[in-house]
C-alpha positions in Angstrom: 69.0 68.2 -44.4 65.7 69.9 -45.4 66.7 69.8 -49.0 67.5 66.1 -48.8 64.1 65.4 -47.3 62.4 67.4 -50.1 64.4 65.5 -52.7 63.5 62.2 -51.2 59.8 63.2 -51.2 60.1 64.2 -54.8 61.7 60.9 -55.8 59.0 58.9 -54.0 56.2 61.0 -55.5 57.6 60.1 -58.9 57.6 56.4 -58.1 61.2 56.1 -57.1 62.9 54.2 -54.3 65.0 55.8 -51.6 67.5 54.8 -48.9 67.1 56.3 -45.5 69.0 55.9 -42.2 67.5 54.4 -39.1 69.1 54.1 -35.7 70.8 50.8 -36.6 70.6 50.2 -40.4 69.5 51.7 -43.7 65.9 51.3 -44.8 64.6 51.1 -48.3 61.5 53.2 -48.9 58.9 54.1 -51.5 55.4 55.4 -51.8 53.5 52.4 -50.4 50.4 53.4 -52.5 52.4 53.0 -55.7 52.3 49.3 -56.8 55.3 49.6 -59.2 57.4 51.2 -56.5 56.5 48.5 -54.0 57.3 45.9 -56.6 60.8 47.5 -57.1 61.5 47.4 -53.3 60.6 43.7 -53.3 63.0 43.1 -56.3 65.8 45.1 -54.6 65.4 43.1 -51.4 65.0 39.9 -53.3 62.0 39.2 -51.2 59.1 37.0 -52.0 55.8 38.9 -52.5 54.2 36.5 -50.1 56.1 38.1 -47.2 54.7 41.2 -45.6 56.6 44.5 -45.6 56.6 47.3 -43.0 54.6 50.4 -43.9 55.2 53.7 -41.9 52.6 56.4 -41.6 52.6 59.7 -39.9 49.4 59.4 -37.9 46.7 57.0 -36.7 44.3 58.7 -39.1 46.4 57.4 -42.1 46.3 53.9 -40.7 42.5 54.1 -40.5 42.5 55.4 -44.1 44.5 52.6 -45.6 43.5 49.6 -43.4 40.0 48.1 -43.5 38.7 46.0 -40.7 
């Protein structure tokens, strides 16, 4: 599983999109700071860019870094 995680990280760092399992469904993921990768996720999901998308971070510090009040 460690190798799979490393590969997923590599793919995302190169602008790619991954699928990852959650407790009930599969998620579609990418580097949220990469505009092209985010655009690809919207295309895959056939989702209007006017709709928000969930962003996961590993700590409250990251939220503070990316979100401005």
